[in-house]
N, C-alpha and C positions, 0 to 999 in steps of 0.2 A: 503494500500500500504506500510506499514512499516514491518520490519522484526520482527519475534517473537523470543524472547531470547531462547536459548537452555537450560539454567540453571537459576534457580531463584536466585542464589547467585552472579551473574555477575562475575563469576570466582574469588571470594574472599572466603577465608577459613571461613566457617560458625562456628566460635568458640563461646563459651558462658561461662558464669560463673555460676556454680551451686548456687542455692539459699541456703543461710546459715543464719538463724536468729541469731541476736546478739544484746545484750543490750536491750533497751526499744523498743518493737516492734511497727512499724508504722502501719497505717491502711492497707497498702499493705501487710506487713508481716502477719498481722492477717487474711487477706482475703486468702492469699496463704495457711497458716496453716489450716484454716477452710476447704478449698477446699480439701487439702490433707487428712485431717481426715475423710471427708465425702466420697470422691470418691475412694481413694487408696484401702481401704479394699474390695470394690466391685470388684476390679481388681486383688485381691490377692497380693497386695503390702503393705509394711509396711510404714505408713505415717511418721514415725520417722527415717527411714533409709536414710541417706544422699546420698546413691548411686541411689535411685529411683528418 
């Protein structure tokens, strides 16, 4: 009996900050870098390009 939302963002701008590794990488940074190096080439993307 409740209403279903029309948007997943609740009418808020879905902004984000792109991932940029800097300094000593944390465990999360290392996991992101490993994922990019493994998956991005399969999709034709450059894992080192900050635009992707």
